[in-house]
PDB file of the backbone (N, CA, C, O) and the ligand in Angstrom, with CONECT records:
HET     ZN  A 101       1
ATOM      1  N   MET A   1      16.630  -4.654   7.925  1.00  0.00           N
ATOM      2  CA  MET A   1      15.449  -3.877   7.523  1.00  0.00           C
ATOM      3  C   MET A   1      14.219  -4.408   8.256  1.00  0.00           C
ATOM      4  O   MET A   1      13.920  -5.600   8.198  1.00  0.00           O
ATOM      5  N   ARG A   2      13.522  -3.532   8.932  1.00  0.00           N
ATOM      6  CA  ARG A   2      12.262  -3.916   9.549  1.00  0.00           C
ATOM      7  C   ARG A   2      11.134  -3.162   8.861  1.00  0.00           C
ATOM      8  O   ARG A   2      11.290  -1.995   8.503  1.00  0.00           O
ATOM      9  N   ILE A   3      10.021  -3.813   8.680  1.00  0.00           N
ATOM     10  CA  ILE A   3       8.910  -3.167   7.998  1.00  0.00           C
ATOM     11  C   ILE A   3       7.738  -3.018   8.959  1.00  0.00           C
ATOM     12  O   ILE A   3       7.579  -3.809   9.888  1.00  0.00           O
ATOM     13  N   ASP A   4       6.941  -2.023   8.732  1.00  0.00           N
ATOM     14  CA  ASP A   4       5.783  -1.810   9.586  1.00  0.00           C
ATOM     15  C   ASP A   4       4.521  -2.315   8.895  1.00  0.00           C
ATOM     16  O   ASP A   4       4.559  -2.777   7.754  1.00  0.00           O
ATOM     17  N   CYS A   5       3.399  -2.217   9.613  1.00  0.00           N
ATOM     18  CA  CYS A   5       2.135  -2.768   9.121  1.00  0.00           C
ATOM     19  C   CYS A   5       1.751  -2.153   7.778  1.00  0.00           C
ATOM     20  O   CYS A   5       1.304  -2.854   6.871  1.00  0.00           O
ATOM     21  N   LYS A   6       1.928  -0.856   7.662  1.00  0.00           N
ATOM     22  CA  LYS A   6       1.513  -0.159   6.448  1.00  0.00           C
ATOM     23  C   LYS A   6       2.254  -0.706   5.230  1.00  0.00           C
ATOM     24  O   LYS A   6       1.670  -0.882   4.161  1.00  0.00           O
ATOM     25  N   ARG A   7       3.529  -0.967   5.405  1.00  0.00           N
ATOM     26  CA  ARG A   7       4.330  -1.498   4.313  1.00  0.00           C
ATOM     27  C   ARG A   7       3.842  -2.903   3.929  1.00  0.00           C
ATOM     28  O   ARG A   7       3.777  -3.251   2.750  1.00  0.00           O
ATOM     29  N   VAL A   8       3.505  -3.690   4.940  1.00  0.00           N
ATOM     30  CA  VAL A   8       2.972  -5.021   4.668  1.00  0.00           C
ATOM     31  C   VAL A   8       1.695  -4.910   3.840  1.00  0.00           C
ATOM     32  O   VAL A   8       1.518  -5.635   2.861  1.00  0.00           O
ATOM     33  N   TRP A   9       0.803  -3.994   4.238  1.00  0.00           N
ATOM     34  CA  TRP A   9      -0.477  -3.854   3.540  1.00  0.00           C
ATOM     35  C   TRP A   9      -0.267  -3.393   2.110  1.00  0.00           C
ATOM     36  O   TRP A   9      -0.998  -3.807   1.210  1.00  0.00           O
ATOM     37  N   GLU A  10       0.727  -2.539   1.890  1.00  0.00           N
ATOM     38  CA  GLU A  10       0.983  -2.043   0.540  1.00  0.00           C
ATOM     39  C   GLU A  10       1.343  -3.192  -0.408  1.00  0.00           C
ATOM     40  O   GLU A  10       1.058  -3.153  -1.604  1.00  0.00           O
ATOM     41  N   HIS A  11       1.979  -4.211   0.171  1.00  0.00           N
ATOM     42  CA  HIS A  11       2.492  -5.298  -0.671  1.00  0.00           C
ATOM     43  C   HIS A  11       1.704  -6.589  -0.517  1.00  0.00           C
ATOM     44  O   HIS A  11       2.087  -7.624  -1.062  1.00  0.00           O
ATOM     45  N   ILE A  12       0.594  -6.530   0.233  1.00  0.00           N
ATOM     46  CA  ILE A  12      -0.077  -7.771   0.611  1.00  0.00           C
ATOM     47  C   ILE A  12      -0.604  -8.537  -0.608  1.00  0.00           C
ATOM     48  O   ILE A  12      -0.527  -9.764  -0.650  1.00  0.00           O
ATOM     49  N   SER A  13      -1.131  -7.825  -1.584  1.00  0.00           N
ATOM     50  CA  SER A  13      -1.664  -8.505  -2.766  1.00  0.00           C
ATOM     51  C   SER A  13      -0.549  -9.187  -3.556  1.00  0.00           C
ATOM     52  O   SER A  13      -0.681 -10.329  -3.997  1.00  0.00           O
ATOM     53  N   ALA A  14       0.546  -8.456  -3.720  1.00  0.00           N
ATOM     54  CA  ALA A  14       1.690  -9.024  -4.437  1.00  0.00           C
ATOM     55  C   ALA A  14       2.269 -10.198  -3.665  1.00  0.00           C
ATOM     56  O   ALA A  14       2.707 -11.190  -4.248  1.00  0.00           O
ATOM     57  N   TYR A  15       2.262 -10.069  -2.342  1.00  0.00           N
ATOM     58  CA  TYR A  15       2.758 -11.158  -1.486  1.00  0.00           C
ATOM     59  C   TYR A  15       1.938 -12.426  -1.720  1.00  0.00           C
ATOM     60  O   TYR A  15       2.487 -13.512  -1.907  1.00  0.00           O
ATOM     61  N   ILE A  16       0.623 -12.266  -1.707  1.00  0.00           N
ATOM     62  CA  ILE A  16      -0.272 -13.407  -1.900  1.00  0.00           C
ATOM     63  C   ILE A  16      -0.061 -14.030  -3.276  1.00  0.00           C
ATOM     64  O   ILE A  16      -0.123 -15.249  -3.435  1.00  0.00           O
ATOM     65  N   GLU A  17       0.184 -13.189  -4.253  1.00  0.00           N
ATOM     66  CA  GLU A  17       0.342 -13.690  -5.619  1.00  0.00           C
ATOM     67  C   GLU A  17       1.775 -14.110  -5.932  1.00  0.00           C
ATOM     68  O   GLU A  17       2.089 -14.517  -7.050  1.00  0.00           O
ATOM     69  N   GLY A  18       2.636 -14.003  -4.922  1.00  0.00           N
ATOM     70  CA  GLY A  18       4.016 -14.448  -5.103  1.00  0.00           C
ATOM     71  C   GLY A  18       4.844 -13.523  -5.961  1.00  0.00           C
ATOM     72  O   GLY A  18       5.796 -13.953  -6.612  1.00  0.00           O
ATOM     73  N   GLU A  19       4.484 -12.249  -5.964  1.00  0.00           N
ATOM     74  CA  GLU A  19       5.171 -11.302  -6.842  1.00  0.00           C
ATOM     75  C   GLU A  19       6.128 -10.363  -6.104  1.00  0.00           C
ATOM     76  O   GLU A  19       6.633  -9.401  -6.683  1.00  0.00           O
ATOM     77  N   VAL A  20       6.370 -10.648  -4.831  1.00  0.00           N
ATOM     78  CA  VAL A  20       7.361  -9.851  -4.110  1.00  0.00           C
ATOM     79  C   VAL A  20       8.702 -10.578  -4.152  1.00  0.00           C
ATOM     80  O   VAL A  20       8.751 -11.803  -4.268  1.00  0.00           O
ATOM     81  N   ASP A  21       9.796  -9.808  -4.056  1.00  0.00           N
ATOM     82  CA  ASP A  21      11.095 -10.473  -4.107  1.00  0.00           C
ATOM     83  C   ASP A  21      11.372 -11.198  -2.788  1.00  0.00           C
ATOM     84  O   ASP A  21      10.684 -10.988  -1.790  1.00  0.00           O
ATOM     85  N   ALA A  22      12.374 -12.037  -2.808  1.00  0.00           N
ATOM     86  CA  ALA A  22      12.636 -12.931  -1.679  1.00  0.00           C
ATOM     87  C   ALA A  22      12.919 -12.169  -0.389  1.00  0.00           C
ATOM     88  O   ALA A  22      12.484 -12.573   0.690  1.00  0.00           O
ATOM     89  N   GLU A  23      13.641 -11.078  -0.509  1.00  0.00           N
ATOM     90  CA  GLU A  23      13.994 -10.307   0.678  1.00  0.00           C
ATOM     91  C   GLU A  23      12.757  -9.705   1.338  1.00  0.00           C
ATOM     92  O   GLU A  23      12.594  -9.767   2.557  1.00  0.00           O
ATOM     93  N   LEU A  24      11.901  -9.129   0.519  1.00  0.00           N
ATOM     94  CA  LEU A  24      10.680  -8.527   1.050  1.00  0.00           C
ATOM     95  C   LEU A  24       9.760  -9.600   1.611  1.00  0.00           C
ATOM     96  O   LEU A  24       9.148  -9.409   2.661  1.00  0.00           O
ATOM     97  N   ARG A  25       9.662 -10.705   0.929  1.00  0.00           N
ATOM     98  CA  ARG A  25       8.830 -11.811   1.400  1.00  0.00           C
ATOM     99  C   ARG A  25       9.293 -12.268   2.780  1.00  0.00           C
ATOM    100  O   ARG A  25       8.472 -12.512   3.664  1.00  0.00           O
ATOM    101  N   ALA A  26      10.588 -12.381   2.962  1.00  0.00           N
ATOM    102  CA  ALA A  26      11.131 -12.804   4.251  1.00  0.00           C
ATOM    103  C   ALA A  26      10.775 -11.804   5.347  1.00  0.00           C
ATOM    104  O   ALA A  26      10.444 -12.185   6.469  1.00  0.00           O
ATOM    105  N   GLU A  27      10.850 -10.514   5.002  1.00  0.00           N
ATOM    106  CA  GLU A  27      10.507  -9.482   5.980  1.00  0.00           C
ATOM    107  C   GLU A  27       9.027  -9.538   6.340  1.00  0.00           C
ATOM    108  O   GLU A  27       8.658  -9.390   7.505  1.00  0.00           O
ATOM    109  N   ILE A  28       8.199  -9.750   5.354  1.00  0.00           N
ATOM    110  CA  ILE A  28       6.761  -9.842   5.604  1.00  0.00           C
ATOM    111  C   ILE A  28       6.464 -11.085   6.440  1.00  0.00           C
ATOM    112  O   ILE A  28       5.669 -11.027   7.378  1.00  0.00           O
ATOM    113  N   ASP A  29       7.092 -12.197   6.107  1.00  0.00           N
ATOM    114  CA  ASP A  29       6.906 -13.419   6.891  1.00  0.00           C
ATOM    115  C   ASP A  29       7.257 -13.171   8.354  1.00  0.00           C
ATOM    116  O   ASP A  29       6.530 -13.578   9.260  1.00  0.00           O
ATOM    117  N   ARG A  30       8.374 -12.502   8.564  1.00  0.00           N
ATOM    118  CA  ARG A  30       8.838 -12.239   9.919  1.00  0.00           C
ATOM    119  C   ARG A  30       7.847 -11.331  10.654  1.00  0.00           C
ATOM    120  O   ARG A  30       7.554 -11.537  11.832  1.00  0.00           O
ATOM    121  N   HIS A  31       7.346 -10.342   9.950  1.00  0.00           N
ATOM    122  CA  HIS A  31       6.375  -9.423  10.549  1.00  0.00           C
ATOM    123  C   HIS A  31       5.093 -10.166  10.915  1.00  0.00           C
ATOM    124  O   HIS A  31       4.525  -9.946  11.985  1.00  0.00           O
ATOM    125  N   LEU A  32       4.647 -11.036  10.033  1.00  0.00           N
ATOM    126  CA  LEU A  32       3.391 -11.755  10.246  1.00  0.00           C
ATOM    127  C   LEU A  32       3.461 -12.678  11.454  1.00  0.00           C
ATOM    128  O   LEU A  32       2.440 -12.974  12.075  1.00  0.00           O
ATOM    129  N   GLU A  33       4.654 -13.128  11.784  1.00  0.00           N
ATOM    130  CA  GLU A  33       4.807 -14.023  12.929  1.00  0.00           C
ATOM    131  C   GLU A  33       4.483 -13.315  14.242  1.00  0.00           C
ATOM    132  O   GLU A  33       4.125 -13.955  15.231  1.00  0.00           O
ATOM    133  N   THR A  34       4.609 -12.026  14.239  1.00  0.00           N
ATOM    134  CA  THR A  34       4.443 -11.290  15.493  1.00  0.00           C
ATOM    135  C   THR A  34       3.302 -10.285  15.455  1.00  0.00           C
ATOM    136  O   THR A  34       3.057  -9.603  16.450  1.00  0.00           O
ATOM    137  N   CYS A  35       2.601 -10.178  14.338  1.00  0.00           N
ATOM    138  CA  CYS A  35       1.575  -9.136  14.222  1.00  0.00           C
ATOM    139  C   CYS A  35       0.209  -9.748  13.906  1.00  0.00           C
ATOM    140  O   CYS A  35      -0.033 -10.217  12.794  1.00  0.00           O
ATOM    141  N   GLU A  36      -0.668  -9.734  14.891  1.00  0.00           N
ATOM    142  CA  GLU A  36      -2.002 -10.307  14.700  1.00  0.00           C
ATOM    143  C   GLU A  36      -2.812  -9.512  13.680  1.00  0.00           C
ATOM    144  O   GLU A  36      -3.590 -10.078  12.912  1.00  0.00           O
ATOM    145  N   VAL A  37      -2.623  -8.213  13.683  1.00  0.00           N
ATOM    146  CA  VAL A  37      -3.376  -7.359  12.757  1.00  0.00           C
ATOM    147  C   VAL A  37      -3.073  -7.752  11.322  1.00  0.00           C
ATOM    148  O   VAL A  37      -3.984  -7.949  10.518  1.00  0.00           O
ATOM    149  N   CYS A  38      -1.804  -7.863  11.007  1.00  0.00           N
ATOM    150  CA  CYS A  38      -1.430  -8.181   9.633  1.00  0.00           C
ATOM    151  C   CYS A  38      -1.813  -9.611   9.254  1.00  0.00           C
ATOM    152  O   CYS A  38      -2.120  -9.884   8.094  1.00  0.00           O
ATOM    153  N   CYS A  39      -1.795 -10.520  10.226  1.00  0.00           N
ATOM    154  CA  CYS A  39      -2.262 -11.879   9.950  1.00  0.00           C
ATOM    155  C   CYS A  39      -3.732 -11.854   9.541  1.00  0.00           C
ATOM    156  O   CYS A  39      -4.146 -12.544   8.610  1.00  0.00           O
ATOM    157  N   ALA A  40      -4.512 -11.043  10.258  1.00  0.00           N
ATOM    158  CA  ALA A  40      -5.935 -10.926   9.939  1.00  0.00           C
ATOM    159  C   ALA A  40      -6.124 -10.291   8.572  1.00  0.00           C
ATOM    160  O   ALA A  40      -6.968 -10.720   7.785  1.00  0.00           O
ATOM    161  N   VAL A  41      -5.330  -9.267   8.301  1.00  0.00           N
ATOM    162  CA  VAL A  41      -5.406  -8.594   6.998  1.00  0.00           C
ATOM    163  C   VAL A  41      -5.020  -9.569   5.885  1.00  0.00           C
ATOM    164  O   VAL A  41      -5.657  -9.608   4.832  1.00  0.00           O
ATOM    165  N   LEU A  42      -3.980 -10.346   6.129  1.00  0.00           N
ATOM    166  CA  LEU A  42      -3.531 -11.318   5.124  1.00  0.00           C
ATOM    167  C   LEU A  42      -4.633 -12.329   4.822  1.00  0.00           C
ATOM    168  O   LEU A  42      -4.940 -12.598   3.661  1.00  0.00           O
ATOM    169  N   ASP A  43      -5.229 -12.889   5.884  1.00  0.00           N
ATOM    170  CA  ASP A  43      -6.296 -13.870   5.689  1.00  0.00           C
ATOM    171  C   ASP A  43      -7.453 -13.270   4.902  1.00  0.00           C
ATOM    172  O   ASP A  43      -7.974 -13.882   3.970  1.00  0.00           O
ATOM    173  N   SER A  44      -7.842 -12.067   5.293  1.00  0.00           N
ATOM    174  CA  SER A  44      -8.978 -11.414   4.647  1.00  0.00           C
ATOM    175  C   SER A  44      -8.665 -11.058   3.209  1.00  0.00           C
ATOM    176  O   SER A  44      -9.485 -11.263   2.314  1.00  0.00           O
ATOM    177  N   THR A  45      -7.470 -10.521   2.992  1.00  0.00           N
ATOM    178  CA  THR A  45      -7.087 -10.112   1.645  1.00  0.00           C
ATOM    179  C   THR A  45      -6.997 -11.323   0.731  1.00  0.00           C
ATOM    180  O   THR A  45      -7.387 -11.269  -0.435  1.00  0.00           O
ATOM    181  N   ARG A  46      -6.481 -12.411   1.274  1.00  0.00           N
ATOM    182  CA  ARG A  46      -6.369 -13.632   0.476  1.00  0.00           C
ATOM    183  C   ARG A  46      -7.750 -14.081   0.022  1.00  0.00           C
ATOM    184  O   ARG A  46      -7.942 -14.468  -1.131  1.00  0.00           O
ATOM    185  N   ASN A  47      -8.716 -14.025   0.946  1.00  0.00           N
ATOM    186  CA  ASN A  47     -10.089 -14.398   0.595  1.00  0.00           C
ATOM    187  C   ASN A  47     -10.651 -13.471  -0.464  1.00  0.00           C
ATOM    188  O   ASN A  47     -11.320 -13.912  -1.399  1.00  0.00           O
ATOM    189  N   VAL A  48     -10.379 -12.187  -0.314  1.00  0.00           N
ATOM    190  CA  VAL A  48     -10.881 -11.205  -1.278  1.00  0.00           C
ATOM    191  C   VAL A  48     -10.274 -11.458  -2.647  1.00  0.00           C
ATOM    192  O   VAL A  48     -10.975 -11.419  -3.658  1.00  0.00           O
ATOM    193  N   VAL A  49      -8.980 -11.718  -2.682  1.00  0.00           N
ATOM    194  CA  VAL A  49      -8.295 -11.978  -3.947  1.00  0.00           C
ATOM    195  C   VAL A  49      -8.907 -13.198  -4.625  1.00  0.00           C
ATOM    196  O   VAL A  49      -9.123 -13.201  -5.837  1.00  0.00           O
ATOM    197  N   VAL A  50      -9.184 -14.225  -3.843  1.00  0.00           N
ATOM    198  CA  VAL A  50      -9.794 -15.427  -4.395  1.00  0.00           C
ATOM    199  C   VAL A  50     -11.178 -15.111  -4.934  1.00  0.00           C
ATOM    200  O   VAL A  50     -11.554 -15.558  -6.018  1.00  0.00           O
ATOM    201  N   LEU A  51     -11.928 -14.338  -4.167  1.00  0.00           N
ATOM    202  CA  LEU A  51     -13.284 -13.977  -4.590  1.00  0.00           C
ATOM    203  C   LEU A  51     -13.253 -13.192  -5.893  1.00  0.00           C
ATOM    204  O   LEU A  51     -14.041 -13.450  -6.803  1.00  0.00           O
ATOM    205  N   VAL A  52     -12.346 -12.240  -5.973  1.00  0.00           N
ATOM    206  CA  VAL A  52     -12.237 -11.423  -7.181  1.00  0.00           C
ATOM    207  C   VAL A  52     -11.823 -12.292  -8.362  1.00  0.00           C
ATOM    208  O   VAL A  52     -12.351 -12.155  -9.466  1.00  0.00           O
ATOM    209  N   ALA A  53     -10.872 -13.187  -8.112  1.00  0.00           N
ATOM    210  CA  ALA A  53     -10.384 -14.055  -9.187  1.00  0.00           C
ATOM    211  C   ALA A  53     -11.507 -14.951  -9.705  1.00  0.00           C
ATOM    212  O   ALA A  53     -11.560 -15.279 -10.890  1.00  0.00           O
ATOM    213  N   ASP A  54     -12.385 -15.332  -8.813  1.00  0.00           N
ATOM    214  CA  ASP A  54     -13.494 -16.197  -9.200  1.00  0.00           C
ATOM    215  C   ASP A  54     -14.679 -15.408  -9.752  1.00  0.00           C
ATOM    216  O   ASP A  54     -15.691 -15.976 -10.162  1.00  0.00           O
ATOM    217  N   GLU A  55     -14.524 -14.070  -9.751  1.00  0.00           N
ATOM    218  CA  GLU A  55     -15.592 -13.198 -10.231  1.00  0.00           C
ATOM    219  C   GLU A  55     -16.889 -13.389  -9.465  1.00  0.00           C
ATOM    220  O   GLU A  55     -17.985 -13.269 -10.012  1.00  0.00           O
ATOM    221  N   ARG A  56     -16.732 -13.692  -8.177  1.00  0.00           N
ATOM    222  CA  ARG A  56     -17.925 -13.804  -7.347  1.00  0.00           C
ATOM    223  C   ARG A  56     -18.232 -12.446  -6.741  1.00  0.00           C
ATOM    224  O   ARG A  56     -17.421 -11.522  -6.799  1.00  0.00           O
ATOM    225  N   VAL A  57     -19.387 -12.346  -6.174  1.00  0.00           N
ATOM    226  CA  VAL A  57     -19.776 -11.111  -5.505  1.00  0.00           C
ATOM    227  C   VAL A  57     -18.855 -10.863  -4.320  1.00  0.00           C
ATOM    228  O   VAL A  57     -18.606 -11.742  -3.496  1.00  0.00           O
ATOM    229  N   PHE A  58     -18.364  -9.641  -4.268  1.00  0.00           N
ATOM    230  CA  PHE A  58     -17.489  -9.289  -3.155  1.00  0.00           C
ATOM    231  C   PHE A  58     -18.228  -9.393  -1.832  1.00  0.00           C
ATOM    232  O   PHE A  58     -19.326  -8.863  -1.663  1.00  0.00           O
ATOM    233  N   GLU A  59     -17.601 -10.084  -0.909  1.00  0.00           N
ATOM    234  CA  GLU A  59     -18.213 -10.241   0.402  1.00  0.00           C
ATOM    235  C   GLU A  59     -17.112 -10.341   1.440  1.00  0.00           C
ATOM    236  O   GLU A  59     -16.173 -11.121   1.284  1.00  0.00           O
ATOM    237  N   LEU A  60     -17.225  -9.560   2.489  1.00  0.00           N
ATOM    238  CA  LEU A  60     -16.207  -9.611   3.523  1.00  0.00           C
ATOM    239  C   LEU A  60     -16.247 -10.977   4.201  1.00  0.00           C
ATOM    240  O   LEU A  60     -17.317 -11.470   4.558  1.00  0.00           O
ATOM    241  N   PRO A  61     -15.081 -11.579   4.375  1.00  0.00           N
ATOM    242  CA  PRO A  61     -15.019 -12.882   5.034  1.00  0.00           C
ATOM    243  C   PRO A  61     -15.469 -12.784   6.488  1.00  0.00           C
ATOM    244  O   PRO A  61     -15.312 -11.746   7.132  1.00  0.00           O
ATOM    245  N   ALA A  62     -16.022 -13.864   6.985  1.00  0.00           N
ATOM    246  CA  ALA A  62     -16.404 -13.894   8.394  1.00  0.00           C
ATOM    247  C   ALA A  62     -15.156 -13.701   9.252  1.00  0.00           C
ATOM    248  O   ALA A  62     -14.085 -14.224   8.943  1.00  0.00           O
ATOM    249  N   GLY A  63     -15.313 -12.954  10.316  1.00  0.00           N
ATOM    250  CA  GLY A  63     -14.185 -12.759  11.212  1.00  0.00           C
ATOM    251  C   GLY A  63     -13.368 -11.525  10.893  1.00  0.00           C
ATOM    252  O   GLY A  63     -12.463 -11.160  11.644  1.00  0.00           O
ATOM    253  N   PHE A  64     -13.679 -10.896   9.804  1.00  0.00           N
ATOM    254  CA  PHE A  64     -12.971  -9.677   9.438  1.00  0.00           C
ATOM    255  C   PHE A  64     -13.655  -8.521  10.143  1.00  0.00           C
ATOM    256  O   PHE A  64     -14.734  -8.084   9.743  1.00  0.00           O
ATOM    257  N   SER A  65     -13.028  -8.038  11.181  1.00  0.00           N
ATOM    258  CA  SER A  65     -13.699  -7.056  12.025  1.00  0.00           C
ATOM    259  C   SER A  65     -13.861  -5.722  11.316  1.00  0.00           C
ATOM    260  O   SER A  65     -12.999  -5.290  10.551  1.00  0.00           O
ATOM    261  N   GLU A  66     -14.976  -5.091  11.590  1.00  0.00           N
ATOM    262  CA  GLU A  66     -15.240  -3.796  10.958  1.00  0.00           C
ATOM    263  C   GLU A  66     -14.204  -2.759  11.360  1.00  0.00           C
ATOM    264  O   GLU A  66     -13.840  -1.885  10.573  1.00  0.00           O
ATOM    265  N   ARG A  67     -13.741  -2.868  12.588  1.00  0.00           N
ATOM    266  CA  ARG A  67     -12.758  -1.904  13.063  1.00  0.00           C
ATOM    267  C   ARG A  67     -11.466  -2.047  12.268  1.00  0.00           C
ATOM    268  O   ARG A  67     -10.847  -1.057  11.877  1.00  0.00           O
ATOM    269  N   LEU A  68     -11.080  -3.273  12.042  1.00  0.00           N
ATOM    270  CA  LEU A  68      -9.861  -3.532  11.285  1.00  0.00           C
ATOM    271  C   LEU A  68     -10.023  -3.038   9.850  1.00  0.00           C
ATOM    272  O   LEU A  68      -9.116  -2.435   9.277  1.00  0.00           O
ATOM    273  N   HIS A  69     -11.176  -3.304   9.295  1.00  0.00           N
ATOM    274  CA  HIS A  69     -11.457  -2.877   7.932  1.00  0.00           C
ATOM    275  C   HIS A  69     -11.372  -1.356   7.820  1.00  0.00           C
ATOM    276  O   HIS A  69     -10.789  -0.820   6.877  1.00  0.00           O
ATOM    277  N   ALA A  70     -11.966  -0.670   8.801  1.00  0.00           N
ATOM    278  CA  ALA A  70     -11.944   0.786   8.795  1.00  0.00           C
ATOM    279  C   ALA A  70     -10.511   1.303   8.880  1.00  0.00           C
ATOM    280  O   ALA A  70     -10.149   2.272   8.213  1.00  0.00           O
ATOM    281  N   ARG A  71      -9.707   0.650   9.701  1.00  0.00           N
ATOM    282  CA  ARG A  71      -8.326   1.068   9.851  1.00  0.00           C
ATOM    283  C   ARG A  71      -7.561   0.877   8.538  1.00  0.00           C
ATOM    284  O   ARG A  71      -6.782   1.736   8.126  1.00  0.00           O
ATOM    285  N   LEU A  72      -7.794  -0.239   7.909  1.00  0.00           N
ATOM    286  CA  LEU A  72      -7.115  -0.517   6.642  1.00  0.00           C
ATOM    287  C   LEU A  72      -7.533   0.492   5.578  1.00  0.00           C
ATOM    288  O   LEU A  72      -6.700   1.005   4.832  1.00  0.00           O
ATOM    289  N   ASP A  73      -8.832   0.770   5.519  1.00  0.00           N
ATOM    290  CA  ASP A  73      -9.325   1.758   4.574  1.00  0.00           C
ATOM    291  C   ASP A  73      -8.655   3.100   4.780  1.00  0.00           C
ATOM    292  O   ASP A  73      -8.240   3.764   3.830  1.00  0.00           O
ATOM    293  N   THR A  74      -8.559   3.486   6.047  1.00  0.00           N
ATOM    294  CA  THR A  74      -7.958   4.771   6.371  1.00  0.00           C
ATOM    295  C   THR A  74      -6.502   4.810   5.929  1.00  0.00           C
ATOM    296  O   THR A  74      -6.055   5.782   5.320  1.00  0.00           O
ATOM    297  N   GLU A  75      -5.777   3.763   6.235  1.00  0.00           N
ATOM    298  CA  GLU A  75      -4.364   3.724   5.874  1.00  0.00           C
ATOM    299  C   GLU A  75      -4.178   3.761   4.356  1.00  0.00           C
ATOM    300  O   GLU A  75      -3.306   4.463   3.844  1.00  0.00           O
ATOM    301  N   LEU A  76      -5.000   3.004   3.654  1.00  0.00           N
ATOM    302  CA  LEU A  76      -4.887   2.956   2.196  1.00  0.00           C
ATOM    303  C   LEU A  76      -5.264   4.286   1.586  1.00  0.00           C
ATOM    304  O   LEU A  76      -4.677   4.700   0.586  1.00  0.00           O
ATOM    305  N   ALA A  77      -6.241   4.965   2.178  1.00  0.00           N
ATOM    306  CA  ALA A  77      -6.635   6.282   1.679  1.00  0.00           C
ATOM    307  C   ALA A  77      -5.492   7.267   1.839  1.00  0.00           C
ATOM    308  O   ALA A  77      -5.258   8.110   0.973  1.00  0.00           O
ATOM    309  N   LEU A  78      -4.786   7.155   2.949  1.00  0.00           N
ATOM    310  CA  LEU A  78      -3.679   8.055   3.224  1.00  0.00           C
ATOM    311  C   LEU A  78      -2.526   7.835   2.248  1.00  0.00           C
ATOM    312  O   LEU A  78      -1.822   8.780   1.892  1.00  0.00           O
ATOM    313  N   THR A  79      -2.337   6.615   1.824  1.00  0.00           N
ATOM    314  CA  THR A  79      -1.243   6.331   0.901  1.00  0.00           C
ATOM    315  C   THR A  79      -1.667   6.547  -0.548  1.00  0.00           C
ATOM    316  O   THR A  79      -0.848   6.448  -1.462  1.00  0.00           O
ATOM    317  N   GLY A  80      -2.947   6.842  -0.753  1.00  0.00           N
ATOM    318  CA  GLY A  80      -3.414   7.154  -2.097  1.00  0.00           C
ATOM    319  C   GLY A  80      -3.582   5.952  -2.984  1.00  0.00           C
ATOM    320  O   GLY A  80      -3.660   6.094  -4.204  1.00  0.00           O
ATOM    321  N   SER A  81      -3.639   4.763  -2.401  1.00  0.00           N
ATOM    322  CA  SER A  81      -3.833   3.573  -3.194  1.00  0.00           C
ATOM    323  C   SER A  81      -4.981   2.809  -2.677  1.00  0.00           C
ATOM    324  O   SER A  81      -5.315   1.755  -3.217  1.00  0.00           O
TER     325      SER A  81
HETATM  326 ZN    ZN A 101       1.535  -5.623  11.235  1.00  0.00          ZN2+
END
């Protein structure tokens, strides 16, 4: 089973929180090794999750490119989540 970027993004929060099953986690790990986009999304999402958990003001992490953010927004809008 190979997964694409969109699938990684759908599960990124659960991945960070350790709520994905072992098989999916392995697939995401494998994808992240070769995909710079998803690595950036993972880093940014992890920061956002931490910020939300701490109830701090939402702020995009440094280095999170606007273009990447726009792409992620678009993809998430398309999936309805
Ligand atoms: Zn990717």
